[in-house]
KOLGU-4560 file (N, C-alpha, C; in nm, 3 decimals, padded with zeros to 5 digits):
<recs>
<n_xx: 01.434 n_yy: 01.450 n_zz: -00.006 ca_xx: 01.387 ca_yy: 01.508 ca_zz: -00.059 c_xx: 01.432 c_yy: 01.635 c_zz: -00.056 mol: A seq: 1 type: MET>
<n_xx: 01.432 n_yy: 01.717 n_zz: -00.149 ca_xx: 01.484 ca_yy: 01.858 ca_zz: -00.221 c_xx: 01.437 c_yy: 01.940 c_zz: -00.110 mol: A seq: 2 type: ALA>
<n_xx: 01.517 n_yy: 02.033 n_zz: -00.065 ca_xx: 01.536 ca_yy: 02.138 ca_zz: 00.033 c_xx: 01.507 c_yy: 02.312 c_zz: 00.048 mol: A seq: 3 type: ILE>
<n_xx: 01.422 n_yy: 02.416 n_zz: -00.014 ca_xx: 01.462 ca_yy: 02.464 ca_zz: -00.104 c_xx: 01.526 c_yy: 02.571 c_zz: 00.007 mol: A seq: 4 type: ASN>
<n_xx: 01.392 n_yy: 02.571 n_zz: 00.107 ca_xx: 01.478 ca_yy: 02.707 ca_zz: 00.189 c_xx: 01.470 c_yy: 02.608 c_zz: 00.344 mol: A seq: 5 type: ASP>
<n_xx: 01.634 n_yy: 02.592 n_zz: 00.393 ca_xx: 01.622 ca_yy: 02.533 ca_zz: 00.439 c_xx: 01.597 c_yy: 02.614 c_zz: 00.599 mol: A seq: 6 type: HIS>
<n_xx: 01.585 n_yy: 02.807 n_zz: 00.601 ca_xx: 01.562 ca_yy: 02.861 ca_zz: 00.736 c_xx: 01.386 c_yy: 02.815 c_zz: 00.789 mol: A seq: 7 type: ILE>
<n_xx: 01.322 n_yy: 02.817 n_zz: 00.677 ca_xx: 01.186 ca_yy: 02.810 ca_zz: 00.654 c_xx: 01.156 c_yy: 02.695 c_zz: 00.674 mol: A seq: 8 type: SER>
<n_xx: 01.243 n_yy: 02.580 n_zz: 00.704 ca_xx: 01.259 ca_yy: 02.441 ca_zz: 00.725 c_xx: 01.319 c_yy: 02.439 c_zz: 00.916 mol: A seq: 9 type: ASN>
<n_xx: 01.398 n_yy: 02.575 n_zz: 00.973 ca_xx: 01.449 ca_yy: 02.525 ca_zz: 01.051 c_xx: 01.335 c_yy: 02.582 c_zz: 01.178 mol: A seq: 10 type: LEU>
<n_xx: 01.289 n_yy: 02.706 n_zz: 01.093 ca_xx: 01.145 ca_yy: 02.759 ca_zz: 01.193 c_xx: 00.992 c_yy: 02.702 c_zz: 01.197 mol: A seq: 11 type: LEU>
<n_xx: 01.047 n_yy: 02.624 n_zz: 01.088 ca_xx: 00.846 ca_yy: 02.530 ca_zz: 01.127 c_xx: 00.863 c_yy: 02.412 c_zz: 01.186 mol: A seq: 12 type: ALA>
<n_xx: 00.941 n_yy: 02.307 n_zz: 01.248 ca_xx: 00.987 ca_yy: 02.204 ca_zz: 01.242 c_xx: 01.045 c_yy: 02.274 c_zz: 01.427 mol: A seq: 13 type: ARG>
<n_xx: 01.082 n_yy: 02.366 n_zz: 01.444 ca_xx: 01.133 ca_yy: 02.395 ca_zz: 01.651 c_xx: 00.968 c_yy: 02.420 c_zz: 01.613 mol: A seq: 14 type: VAL>
<n_xx: 00.878 n_yy: 02.478 n_zz: 01.560 ca_xx: 00.741 ca_yy: 02.564 ca_zz: 01.585 c_xx: 00.656 c_yy: 02.445 c_zz: 01.651 mol: A seq: 15 type: ARG>
<n_xx: 00.723 n_yy: 02.346 n_zz: 01.513 ca_xx: 00.581 ca_yy: 02.169 ca_zz: 01.581 c_xx: 00.575 c_yy: 02.141 c_zz: 01.619 mol: A seq: 16 type: ASN>
<n_xx: 00.740 n_yy: 02.088 n_zz: 01.699 ca_xx: 00.783 ca_yy: 02.074 ca_zz: 01.771 c_xx: 00.759 c_yy: 02.122 c_zz: 01.927 mol: A seq: 17 type: ALA>
<n_xx: 00.753 n_yy: 02.259 n_zz: 01.952 ca_xx: 00.718 ca_yy: 02.312 ca_zz: 02.042 c_xx: 00.558 c_yy: 02.270 c_zz: 02.037 mol: A seq: 18 type: GLN>
<n_xx: 00.486 n_yy: 02.292 n_zz: 01.949 ca_xx: 00.358 ca_yy: 02.217 ca_zz: 01.952 c_xx: 00.273 c_yy: 02.106 c_zz: 01.982 mol: A seq: 19 type: THR>
<n_xx: 00.368 n_yy: 02.002 n_zz: 01.954 ca_xx: 00.368 ca_yy: 01.904 ca_zz: 02.053 c_xx: 00.457 c_yy: 01.828 c_zz: 02.139 mol: A seq: 20 type: ALA>
<n_xx: 00.486 n_yy: 01.936 n_zz: 02.191 ca_xx: 00.553 ca_yy: 01.901 ca_zz: 02.304 c_xx: 00.701 c_yy: 01.798 c_zz: 02.367 mol: A seq: 21 type: LYS>
<n_xx: 00.797 n_yy: 01.863 n_zz: 02.241 ca_xx: 00.874 ca_yy: 01.715 ca_zz: 02.214 c_xx: 00.973 c_yy: 01.827 c_zz: 02.315 mol: A seq: 22 type: PHE>
<n_xx: 01.114 n_yy: 01.799 n_zz: 02.322 ca_xx: 01.250 ca_yy: 01.812 ca_zz: 02.381 c_xx: 01.341 c_yy: 01.915 c_zz: 02.271 mol: A seq: 23 type: ASP>
<n_xx: 01.371 n_yy: 01.775 n_zz: 02.242 ca_xx: 01.457 ca_yy: 01.776 ca_zz: 02.049 c_xx: 01.413 c_yy: 01.772 c_zz: 02.020 mol: A seq: 24 type: GLN>
<n_xx: 01.488 n_yy: 01.822 n_zz: 01.839 ca_xx: 01.444 ca_yy: 01.725 ca_zz: 01.714 c_xx: 01.578 c_yy: 01.813 c_zz: 01.606 mol: A seq: 25 type: LEU>
<n_xx: 01.526 n_yy: 01.728 n_zz: 01.504 ca_xx: 01.637 ca_yy: 01.664 ca_zz: 01.358 c_xx: 01.608 c_yy: 01.721 c_zz: 01.240 mol: A seq: 26 type: GLU>
<n_xx: 01.751 n_yy: 01.739 n_zz: 01.225 ca_xx: 01.680 ca_yy: 01.800 ca_zz: 01.061 c_xx: 01.808 c_yy: 01.833 c_zz: 01.025 mol: A seq: 27 type: LEU>
<n_xx: 01.798 n_yy: 01.795 n_zz: 00.897 ca_xx: 01.914 ca_yy: 01.822 ca_zz: 00.797 c_xx: 02.000 c_yy: 01.925 c_zz: 00.836 mol: A seq: 28 type: PRO>
<n_xx: 02.208 n_yy: 01.887 n_zz: 00.855 ca_xx: 02.300 ca_yy: 02.050 ca_zz: 00.883 c_xx: 02.337 c_yy: 02.074 c_zz: 00.739 mol: A seq: 29 type: SER>
<n_xx: 02.280 n_yy: 02.226 n_zz: 00.795 ca_xx: 02.347 ca_yy: 02.298 ca_zz: 00.710 c_xx: 02.457 c_yy: 02.462 c_zz: 00.768 mol: A seq: 30 type: THR>
<n_xx: 02.560 n_yy: 02.524 n_zz: 00.688 ca_xx: 02.672 ca_yy: 02.578 ca_zz: 00.792 c_xx: 02.541 c_yy: 02.698 c_zz: 00.859 mol: A seq: 31 type: ARG>
<n_xx: 02.488 n_yy: 02.724 n_zz: 00.747 ca_xx: 02.390 ca_yy: 02.824 ca_zz: 00.792 c_xx: 02.323 c_yy: 02.825 c_zz: 00.960 mol: A seq: 32 type: VAL>
<n_xx: 02.205 n_yy: 02.737 n_zz: 00.937 ca_xx: 02.144 ca_yy: 02.641 ca_zz: 00.997 c_xx: 02.253 c_yy: 02.583 c_zz: 01.171 mol: A seq: 33 type: LEU>
<n_xx: 02.366 n_yy: 02.548 n_zz: 01.115 ca_xx: 02.423 ca_yy: 02.588 ca_zz: 01.228 c_xx: 02.513 c_yy: 02.741 c_zz: 01.332 mol: A seq: 34 type: GLU>
<n_xx: 02.453 n_yy: 02.771 n_zz: 01.231 ca_xx: 02.549 ca_yy: 02.966 ca_zz: 01.286 c_xx: 02.396 c_yy: 03.035 c_zz: 01.405 mol: A seq: 35 type: ASN>
<n_xx: 02.272 n_yy: 02.998 n_zz: 01.316 ca_xx: 02.135 ca_yy: 03.006 ca_zz: 01.361 c_xx: 02.138 c_yy: 02.946 c_zz: 01.514 mol: A seq: 36 type: ILE>
<n_xx: 02.169 n_yy: 02.777 n_zz: 01.481 ca_xx: 02.194 ca_yy: 02.752 ca_zz: 01.595 c_xx: 02.244 c_yy: 02.778 c_zz: 01.737 mol: A seq: 37 type: ALA>
<n_xx: 02.422 n_yy: 02.823 n_zz: 01.661 ca_xx: 02.445 ca_yy: 02.947 ca_zz: 01.765 c_xx: 02.449 c_yy: 03.034 c_zz: 01.797 mol: A seq: 38 type: LEU>
<n_xx: 02.371 n_yy: 03.080 n_zz: 01.754 ca_xx: 02.360 ca_yy: 03.267 ca_zz: 01.781 c_xx: 02.158 c_yy: 03.232 c_zz: 01.901 mol: A seq: 39 type: ILE>
<n_xx: 02.116 n_yy: 03.120 n_zz: 01.852 ca_xx: 01.985 ca_yy: 03.073 ca_zz: 01.949 c_xx: 02.047 c_yy: 03.049 c_zz: 02.086 mol: A seq: 40 type: LEU>
<n_xx: 02.140 n_yy: 02.933 n_zz: 02.083 ca_xx: 02.216 ca_yy: 02.886 ca_zz: 02.189 c_xx: 02.273 c_yy: 03.014 c_zz: 02.354 mol: A seq: 41 type: LYS>
<n_xx: 02.316 n_yy: 03.054 n_zz: 02.222 ca_xx: 02.431 ca_yy: 03.179 ca_zz: 02.309 c_xx: 02.370 c_yy: 03.335 c_zz: 02.346 mol: A seq: 42 type: GLU>
<n_xx: 02.170 n_yy: 03.320 n_zz: 02.302 ca_xx: 02.033 ca_yy: 03.451 ca_zz: 02.379 c_xx: 01.977 c_yy: 03.397 c_zz: 02.451 mol: A seq: 43 type: GLU>
<n_xx: 02.025 n_yy: 03.207 n_zz: 02.505 ca_xx: 01.944 ca_yy: 03.138 ca_zz: 02.589 c_xx: 01.773 c_yy: 03.104 c_zz: 02.509 mol: A seq: 44 type: GLY>
<n_xx: 01.794 n_yy: 03.108 n_zz: 02.416 ca_xx: 01.621 ca_yy: 03.036 ca_zz: 02.318 c_xx: 01.672 c_yy: 02.825 c_zz: 02.312 mol: A seq: 45 type: PHE>
<n_xx: 01.786 n_yy: 02.842 n_zz: 02.302 ca_xx: 01.772 ca_yy: 02.673 ca_zz: 02.283 c_xx: 01.896 c_yy: 02.634 c_zz: 02.409 mol: A seq: 46 type: LEU>
<n_xx: 01.891 n_yy: 02.545 n_zz: 02.517 ca_xx: 01.898 ca_yy: 02.468 ca_zz: 02.507 c_xx: 02.078 c_yy: 02.455 c_zz: 02.519 mol: A seq: 47 type: LYS>
<n_xx: 02.032 n_yy: 02.358 n_zz: 02.409 ca_xx: 02.188 ca_yy: 02.336 ca_zz: 02.330 c_xx: 02.152 c_yy: 02.219 c_zz: 02.197 mol: A seq: 48 type: ASN>
<n_xx: 02.248 n_yy: 02.223 n_zz: 02.090 ca_xx: 02.251 ca_yy: 02.085 ca_zz: 01.963 c_xx: 02.369 c_yy: 02.090 c_zz: 01.922 mol: A seq: 49 type: TYR>
<n_xx: 02.400 n_yy: 01.999 n_zz: 01.846 ca_xx: 02.489 ca_yy: 01.944 ca_zz: 01.846 c_xx: 02.459 c_yy: 01.913 c_zz: 01.687 mol: A seq: 50 type: ARG>
<n_xx: 02.609 n_yy: 01.830 n_zz: 01.617 ca_xx: 02.592 ca_yy: 01.803 ca_zz: 01.468 c_xx: 02.631 c_yy: 01.678 c_zz: 01.495 mol: A seq: 51 type: VAL>
<n_xx: 02.560 n_yy: 01.580 n_zz: 01.416 ca_xx: 02.531 ca_yy: 01.456 ca_zz: 01.459 c_xx: 02.633 c_yy: 01.470 c_zz: 01.302 mol: A seq: 52 type: LEU>
<n_xx: 02.769 n_yy: 01.364 n_zz: 01.285 ca_xx: 02.848 ca_yy: 01.269 ca_zz: 01.161 c_xx: 02.779 c_yy: 01.186 c_zz: 01.091 mol: A seq: 53 type: PRO>
<n_xx: 02.675 n_yy: 01.160 n_zz: 00.987 ca_xx: 02.636 ca_yy: 01.059 ca_zz: 00.919 c_xx: 02.700 c_yy: 01.111 c_zz: 00.739 mol: A seq: 54 type: ASP>
<n_xx: 02.699 n_yy: 00.966 n_zz: 00.657 ca_xx: 02.768 ca_yy: 00.955 ca_zz: 00.575 c_xx: 02.636 c_yy: 00.988 c_zz: 00.459 mol: A seq: 55 type: PRO>
<n_xx: 02.575 n_yy: 01.044 n_zz: 00.465 ca_xx: 02.525 ca_yy: 01.097 ca_zz: 00.342 c_xx: 02.496 c_yy: 01.279 c_zz: 00.413 mol: A seq: 56 type: LYS>
<n_xx: 02.475 n_yy: 01.266 n_zz: 00.492 ca_xx: 02.472 ca_yy: 01.418 ca_zz: 00.540 c_xx: 02.428 c_yy: 01.442 c_zz: 00.640 mol: A seq: 57 type: GLN>
<n_xx: 02.554 n_yy: 01.512 n_zz: 00.749 ca_xx: 02.541 ca_yy: 01.537 ca_zz: 00.909 c_xx: 02.357 c_yy: 01.555 c_zz: 00.929 mol: A seq: 58 type: ALA>
<n_xx: 02.375 n_yy: 01.628 n_zz: 01.091 ca_xx: 02.183 ca_yy: 01.605 ca_zz: 01.122 c_xx: 02.206 c_yy: 01.715 c_zz: 01.236 mol: A seq: 59 type: VAL>
<n_xx: 02.118 n_yy: 01.780 n_zz: 01.242 ca_xx: 02.133 ca_yy: 01.869 ca_zz: 01.324 c_xx: 02.096 c_yy: 01.838 c_zz: 01.504 mol: A seq: 60 type: LEU>
<n_xx: 02.078 n_yy: 01.827 n_zz: 01.570 ca_xx: 02.010 ca_yy: 01.800 ca_zz: 01.716 c_xx: 01.982 c_yy: 01.900 c_zz: 01.740 mol: A seq: 61 type: ARG>
<n_xx: 01.901 n_yy: 01.915 n_zz: 01.753 ca_xx: 01.872 ca_yy: 02.059 ca_zz: 01.881 c_xx: 01.723 c_yy: 02.005 c_zz: 02.012 mol: A seq: 62 type: ILE>
<n_xx: 01.795 n_yy: 02.085 n_zz: 02.103 ca_xx: 01.773 ca_yy: 01.998 ca_zz: 02.224 c_xx: 01.689 c_yy: 02.220 c_zz: 02.261 mol: A seq: 63 type: THR>
<n_xx: 01.518 n_yy: 02.212 n_zz: 02.323 ca_xx: 01.455 ca_yy: 02.251 ca_zz: 02.301 c_xx: 01.473 c_yy: 02.317 c_zz: 02.451 mol: A seq: 64 type: LEU>
<n_xx: 01.463 n_yy: 02.453 n_zz: 02.483 ca_xx: 01.428 ca_yy: 02.553 ca_zz: 02.670 c_xx: 01.324 c_yy: 02.525 c_zz: 02.668 mol: A seq: 65 type: ARG>
<n_xx: 01.319 n_yy: 02.437 n_zz: 02.777 ca_xx: 01.140 ca_yy: 02.439 ca_zz: 02.830 c_xx: 01.166 c_yy: 02.436 c_zz: 02.996 mol: A seq: 66 type: ASN>
<n_xx: 01.137 n_yy: 02.535 n_zz: 03.049 ca_xx: 01.100 ca_yy: 02.520 ca_zz: 03.178 c_xx: 00.933 c_yy: 02.512 c_zz: 03.212 mol: A seq: 67 type: GLU>
<n_xx: 00.958 n_yy: 02.483 n_zz: 03.371 ca_xx: 00.812 ca_yy: 02.440 ca_zz: 03.349 c_xx: 00.709 c_yy: 02.500 c_zz: 03.415 mol: A seq: 68 type: PRO>
<n_xx: 00.701 n_yy: 02.554 n_zz: 03.469 ca_xx: 00.611 ca_yy: 02.714 ca_zz: 03.474 c_xx: 00.618 c_yy: 02.808 c_zz: 03.355 mol: A seq: 69 type: GLY>
<n_xx: 00.737 n_yy: 02.830 n_zz: 03.282 ca_xx: 00.703 ca_yy: 02.915 ca_zz: 03.213 c_xx: 00.644 c_yy: 02.852 c_zz: 03.086 mol: A seq: 70 type: THR>
<n_xx: 00.691 n_yy: 02.764 n_zz: 03.023 ca_xx: 00.740 ca_yy: 02.730 ca_zz: 02.876 c_xx: 00.842 c_yy: 02.751 c_zz: 02.772 mol: A seq: 71 type: GLY>
<n_xx: 00.850 n_yy: 02.694 n_zz: 02.683 ca_xx: 00.967 ca_yy: 02.741 ca_zz: 02.550 c_xx: 00.932 c_yy: 02.825 c_zz: 02.594 mol: A seq: 72 type: TYR>
<n_xx: 01.172 n_yy: 02.877 n_zz: 02.572 ca_xx: 01.214 ca_yy: 02.988 ca_zz: 02.550 c_xx: 01.124 c_yy: 03.098 c_zz: 02.426 mol: A seq: 73 type: ALA>
<n_xx: 01.092 n_yy: 03.001 n_zz: 02.318 ca_xx: 01.057 ca_yy: 03.039 ca_zz: 02.246 c_xx: 00.963 c_yy: 03.078 c_zz: 02.219 mol: A seq: 74 type: ILE>
<n_xx: 00.913 n_yy: 03.209 n_zz: 02.188 ca_xx: 00.693 ca_yy: 03.219 ca_zz: 02.212 c_xx: 00.749 c_yy: 03.299 c_zz: 02.050 mol: A seq: 75 type: ARG>
<n_xx: 00.734 n_yy: 03.289 n_zz: 01.933 ca_xx: 00.728 ca_yy: 03.303 ca_zz: 01.757 c_xx: 00.841 c_yy: 03.344 c_zz: 01.765 mol: A seq: 76 type: GLY>
<n_xx: 00.837 n_yy: 03.323 n_zz: 01.586 ca_xx: 00.966 ca_yy: 03.336 ca_zz: 01.544 c_xx: 00.877 c_yy: 03.437 c_zz: 01.378 mol: A seq: 77 type: MET>
<n_xx: 01.021 n_yy: 03.465 n_zz: 01.291 ca_xx: 00.926 ca_yy: 03.550 ca_zz: 01.215 c_xx: 01.068 c_yy: 03.488 c_zz: 01.043 mol: A seq: 78 type: LYS>
<n_xx: 01.025 n_yy: 03.415 n_zz: 00.943 ca_xx: 01.122 ca_yy: 03.416 ca_zz: 00.830 c_xx: 01.136 c_yy: 03.597 c_zz: 00.760 mol: A seq: 79 type: ARG>
<n_xx: 01.167 n_yy: 03.667 n_zz: 00.717 ca_xx: 01.175 ca_yy: 03.787 ca_zz: 00.683 c_xx: 01.224 c_yy: 03.770 c_zz: 00.560 mol: A seq: 80 type: VAL>
<n_xx: 01.315 n_yy: 03.720 n_zz: 00.495 ca_xx: 01.362 ca_yy: 03.692 ca_zz: 00.351 c_xx: 01.351 c_yy: 03.579 c_zz: 00.314 mol: A seq: 81 type: SER>
<n_xx: 01.273 n_yy: 03.567 n_zz: 00.172 ca_xx: 01.286 ca_yy: 03.391 ca_zz: 00.185 c_xx: 01.353 c_yy: 03.386 c_zz: 00.039 mol: A seq: 82 type: ARG>
<n_xx: 01.392 n_yy: 03.315 n_zz: -00.072 ca_xx: 01.434 ca_yy: 03.344 ca_zz: -00.206 c_xx: 01.340 c_yy: 03.403 c_zz: -00.299 mol: A seq: 83 type: PRO>
<n_xx: 01.262 n_yy: 03.347 n_zz: -00.257 ca_xx: 01.179 ca_yy: 03.435 ca_zz: -00.398 c_xx: 01.119 c_yy: 03.659 c_zz: -00.352 mol: A seq: 84 type: GLY>
<n_xx: 01.165 n_yy: 03.670 n_zz: -00.234 ca_xx: 01.191 ca_yy: 03.821 ca_zz: -00.187 c_xx: 01.262 c_yy: 03.762 c_zz: -00.078 mol: A seq: 85 type: ARG>
<n_xx: 01.435 n_yy: 03.891 n_zz: -00.117 ca_xx: 01.511 ca_yy: 03.868 ca_zz: -00.029 c_xx: 01.539 c_yy: 03.991 c_zz: 00.039 mol: A seq: 86 type: ARG>
<n_xx: 01.545 n_yy: 04.018 n_zz: 00.137 ca_xx: 01.514 ca_yy: 04.152 ca_zz: 00.261 c_xx: 01.648 c_yy: 04.201 c_zz: 00.305 mol: A seq: 87 type: VAL>
<n_xx: 01.733 n_yy: 04.323 n_zz: 00.200 ca_xx: 01.799 ca_yy: 04.358 ca_zz: 00.292 c_xx: 01.808 c_yy: 04.413 c_zz: 00.335 mol: A seq: 88 type: TYR>
<n_xx: 01.902 n_yy: 04.514 n_zz: 00.444 ca_xx: 01.903 ca_yy: 04.582 ca_zz: 00.525 c_xx: 02.055 c_yy: 04.625 c_zz: 00.583 mol: A seq: 89 type: VAL>
<n_xx: 02.033 n_yy: 04.814 n_zz: 00.553 ca_xx: 02.166 ca_yy: 04.820 ca_zz: 00.595 c_xx: 02.164 c_yy: 04.853 c_zz: 00.792 mol: A seq: 90 type: GLY>
<n_xx: 02.317 n_yy: 04.978 n_zz: 00.772 ca_xx: 02.304 ca_yy: 04.969 ca_zz: 00.939 c_xx: 02.143 c_yy: 05.014 c_zz: 00.984 mol: A seq: 91 type: MET>
<n_xx: 02.152 n_yy: 05.162 n_zz: 00.925 ca_xx: 02.062 ca_yy: 05.156 ca_zz: 01.049 c_xx: 01.902 c_yy: 05.163 c_zz: 01.019 mol: A seq: 92 type: ASP>
<n_xx: 01.903 n_yy: 04.960 n_zz: 00.982 ca_xx: 01.746 ca_yy: 04.987 ca_zz: 00.892 c_xx: 01.744 c_yy: 04.927 c_zz: 01.026 mol: A seq: 93 type: GLU>
<n_xx: 01.804 n_yy: 04.839 n_zz: 01.067 ca_xx: 01.807 ca_yy: 04.688 ca_zz: 01.188 c_xx: 01.720 c_yy: 04.622 c_zz: 01.260 mol: A seq: 94 type: ILE>
<n_xx: 01.571 n_yy: 04.596 n_zz: 01.280 ca_xx: 01.494 ca_yy: 04.588 ca_zz: 01.326 c_xx: 01.521 c_yy: 04.623 c_zz: 01.485 mol: A seq: 95 type: PRO>
<n_xx: 01.455 n_yy: 04.664 n_zz: 01.526 ca_xx: 01.387 ca_yy: 04.619 ca_zz: 01.664 c_xx: 01.266 c_yy: 04.511 c_zz: 01.756 mol: A seq: 96 type: THR>
<n_xx: 01.316 n_yy: 04.460 n_zz: 01.742 ca_xx: 01.229 ca_yy: 04.333 ca_zz: 01.771 c_xx: 01.099 c_yy: 04.319 c_zz: 01.912 mol: A seq: 97 type: VAL>
<n_xx: 01.036 n_yy: 04.319 n_zz: 01.929 ca_xx: 00.953 ca_yy: 04.298 ca_zz: 02.002 c_xx: 01.013 c_yy: 04.406 c_zz: 02.123 mol: A seq: 98 type: LYS>
<n_xx: 01.070 n_yy: 04.548 n_zz: 02.091 ca_xx: 01.103 ca_yy: 04.599 ca_zz: 02.206 c_xx: 01.222 c_yy: 04.577 c_zz: 02.270 mol: A seq: 99 type: ASN>
<n_xx: 01.306 n_yy: 04.483 n_zz: 02.209 ca_xx: 01.439 ca_yy: 04.462 ca_zz: 02.252 c_xx: 01.399 c_yy: 04.318 c_zz: 02.331 mol: A seq: 100 type: GLY>
<n_xx: 01.284 n_yy: 04.231 n_zz: 02.318 ca_xx: 01.308 ca_yy: 04.128 ca_zz: 02.383 c_xx: 01.268 c_yy: 03.993 c_zz: 02.294 mol: A seq: 101 type: PHE>
<n_xx: 01.384 n_yy: 04.084 n_zz: 02.197 ca_xx: 01.375 ca_yy: 03.911 ca_zz: 02.014 c_xx: 01.454 c_yy: 03.997 c_zz: 02.033 mol: A seq: 102 type: GLY>
<n_xx: 01.523 n_yy: 03.882 n_zz: 01.895 ca_xx: 01.709 ca_yy: 03.952 ca_zz: 01.828 c_xx: 01.593 c_yy: 03.916 c_zz: 01.638 mol: A seq: 103 type: ILE>
<n_xx: 01.665 n_yy: 03.968 n_zz: 01.613 ca_xx: 01.689 ca_yy: 03.972 ca_zz: 01.427 c_xx: 01.849 c_yy: 03.888 c_zz: 01.419 mol: A seq: 104 type: ALA>
<n_xx: 01.833 n_yy: 03.840 n_zz: 01.302 ca_xx: 01.958 ca_yy: 03.736 ca_zz: 01.286 c_xx: 01.971 c_yy: 03.815 c_zz: 01.148 mol: A seq: 105 type: ILE>
<n_xx: 02.081 n_yy: 03.789 n_zz: 01.069 ca_xx: 02.165 ca_yy: 03.863 ca_zz: 00.973 c_xx: 02.214 c_yy: 03.878 c_zz: 00.948 mol: A seq: 106 type: LEU>
<n_xx: 02.213 n_yy: 03.771 n_zz: 00.799 ca_xx: 02.363 ca_yy: 03.645 ca_zz: 00.691 c_xx: 02.438 c_yy: 03.805 c_zz: 00.655 mol: A seq: 107 type: SER>
<n_xx: 02.599 n_yy: 03.823 n_zz: 00.691 ca_xx: 02.645 ca_yy: 03.966 ca_zz: 00.628 c_xx: 02.766 c_yy: 03.943 c_zz: 00.611 mol: A seq: 108 type: THR>
<n_xx: 02.824 n_yy: 04.065 n_zz: 00.533 ca_xx: 03.035 ca_yy: 03.975 ca_zz: 00.510 c_xx: 03.098 c_yy: 03.931 c_zz: 00.592 mol: A seq: 109 type: SER>
<n_xx: 03.066 n_yy: 03.921 n_zz: 00.753 ca_xx: 03.095 ca_yy: 03.890 ca_zz: 00.855 c_xx: 03.013 c_yy: 03.741 c_zz: 00.846 mol: A seq: 110 type: GLN>
<n_xx: 02.950 n_yy: 03.705 n_zz: 00.831 ca_xx: 02.896 ca_yy: 03.622 ca_zz: 00.853 c_xx: 02.725 c_yy: 03.592 c_zz: 00.927 mol: A seq: 111 type: GLY>
<n_xx: 02.726 n_yy: 03.550 n_zz: 00.995 ca_xx: 02.579 ca_yy: 03.494 ca_zz: 01.058 c_xx: 02.576 c_yy: 03.561 c_zz: 01.211 mol: A seq: 112 type: VAL>
<n_xx: 02.470 n_yy: 03.679 n_zz: 01.212 ca_xx: 02.459 ca_yy: 03.732 ca_zz: 01.362 c_xx: 02.404 c_yy: 03.832 c_zz: 01.381 mol: A seq: 113 type: MET>
<n_xx: 02.342 n_yy: 03.856 n_zz: 01.480 ca_xx: 02.223 ca_yy: 03.906 ca_zz: 01.552 c_xx: 02.261 c_yy: 04.036 c_zz: 01.512 mol: A seq: 114 type: THR>
<n_xx: 02.085 n_yy: 04.095 n_zz: 01.513 ca_xx: 02.059 ca_yy: 04.222 ca_zz: 01.515 c_xx: 02.194 c_yy: 04.337 c_zz: 01.565 mol: A seq: 115 type: GLY>
<n_xx: 02.161 n_yy: 04.340 n_zz: 01.699 ca_xx: 02.290 ca_yy: 04.470 ca_zz: 01.842 c_xx: 02.425 c_yy: 04.467 c_zz: 01.728 mol: A seq: 116 type: GLU>
<n_xx: 02.493 n_yy: 04.339 n_zz: 01.691 ca_xx: 02.665 ca_yy: 04.287 ca_zz: 01.646 c_xx: 02.592 c_yy: 04.341 c_zz: 01.595 mol: A seq: 117 type: LYS>
<n_xx: 02.564 n_yy: 04.302 n_zz: 01.480 ca_xx: 02.557 ca_yy: 04.437 ca_zz: 01.330 c_xx: 02.526 c_yy: 04.534 c_zz: 01.369 mol: A seq: 118 type: ALA>
<n_xx: 02.509 n_yy: 04.567 n_zz: 01.416 ca_xx: 02.429 ca_yy: 04.810 ca_zz: 01.453 c_xx: 02.611 c_yy: 04.742 c_zz: 01.529 mol: A seq: 119 type: LYS>
<n_xx: 02.609 n_yy: 04.714 n_zz: 01.645 ca_xx: 02.794 ca_yy: 04.743 ca_zz: 01.687 c_xx: 02.951 c_yy: 04.734 c_zz: 01.582 mol: A seq: 120 type: LYS>
<n_xx: 02.862 n_yy: 04.644 n_zz: 01.444 ca_xx: 03.011 ca_yy: 04.682 ca_zz: 01.421 c_xx: 02.990 c_yy: 04.748 c_zz: 01.281 mol: A seq: 121 type: LEU>
<n_xx: 02.869 n_yy: 04.808 n_zz: 01.257 ca_xx: 02.861 ca_yy: 04.890 ca_zz: 01.145 c_xx: 02.832 c_yy: 04.838 c_zz: 01.004 mol: A seq: 122 type: ALA>
<n_xx: 02.729 n_yy: 04.704 n_zz: 00.989 ca_xx: 02.667 ca_yy: 04.716 ca_zz: 00.906 c_xx: 02.564 c_yy: 04.590 c_zz: 00.848 mol: A seq: 123 type: ILE>
<n_xx: 02.512 n_yy: 04.624 n_zz: 00.760 ca_xx: 02.377 ca_yy: 04.557 ca_zz: 00.785 c_xx: 02.459 c_yy: 04.466 c_zz: 00.678 mol: A seq: 124 type: GLY>
<n_xx: 02.334 n_yy: 04.348 n_zz: 00.618 ca_xx: 02.262 ca_yy: 04.213 ca_zz: 00.556 c_xx: 02.144 c_yy: 04.199 c_zz: 00.473 mol: A seq: 125 type: GLY>
<n_xx: 02.162 n_yy: 04.049 n_zz: 00.490 ca_xx: 02.022 ca_yy: 03.982 ca_zz: 00.452 c_xx: 01.936 c_yy: 03.970 c_zz: 00.560 mol: A seq: 126 type: GLU>
<n_xx: 01.796 n_yy: 03.975 n_zz: 00.601 ca_xx: 01.750 ca_yy: 04.023 ca_zz: 00.749 c_xx: 01.686 c_yy: 03.887 c_zz: 00.688 mol: A seq: 127 type: LEU>
<n_xx: 01.700 n_yy: 03.768 n_zz: 00.826 ca_xx: 01.713 ca_yy: 03.672 ca_zz: 00.764 c_xx: 01.603 c_yy: 03.654 c_zz: 00.838 mol: A seq: 128 type: LEU>
<n_xx: 01.598 n_yy: 03.541 n_zz: 00.964 ca_xx: 01.481 ca_yy: 03.631 ca_zz: 01.049 c_xx: 01.493 c_yy: 03.704 c_zz: 01.210 mol: A seq: 129 type: CYS>
<n_xx: 01.359 n_yy: 03.710 n_zz: 01.279 ca_xx: 01.299 ca_yy: 03.750 ca_zz: 01.382 c_xx: 01.262 c_yy: 03.608 c_zz: 01.453 mol: A seq: 130 type: GLN>
<n_xx: 01.301 n_yy: 03.603 n_zz: 01.649 ca_xx: 01.287 ca_yy: 03.483 ca_zz: 01.683 c_xx: 01.319 c_yy: 03.666 c_zz: 01.817 mol: A seq: 131 type: VAL>
<n_xx: 01.129 n_yy: 03.577 n_zz: 01.875 ca_xx: 01.107 ca_yy: 03.633 ca_zz: 02.012 c_xx: 01.069 c_yy: 03.583 c_zz: 02.126 mol: A seq: 132 type: TRP>
</recs>
C-alpha cells in the first residue's frame, strides 16, 4: 500500500498505539521519520527507536515512553504542513508550543530539527508538526 504522507502516518500510528495501550509500534522507515524519531527521543517523548533492515523496506520500531503514574509522555500531536498545504515559517515566526512544554519540528536547509534549535541557528523552514 502506498503512503502519501509518512509524517501523518507516524502521528496517527503513535496516537492509535497510545489509545490501545501498546508499548511499541512498527512502521515503514524513511529518513525523515528516523530524524523525527531521533528528535522525539532526545526531547524525552520516546523511550527508544530502532531501524530494522528488511529486504523490501526498512522498518522503524518505536518504543513509547510510558510512566505508570503519569501515562504516556506524548499528550498530543498536530500535523501542520501537509502535502496539500505546505506551511513555511521564518526564524521570527517559529511558534512556541504549549508555552514551552511542547516542541515544533521543522524541516530546514540544514536538516530536520526542533524549533528552538532553528531559532538559535537563525533559520526558518517547513513546519512539519507540533508535539506536546
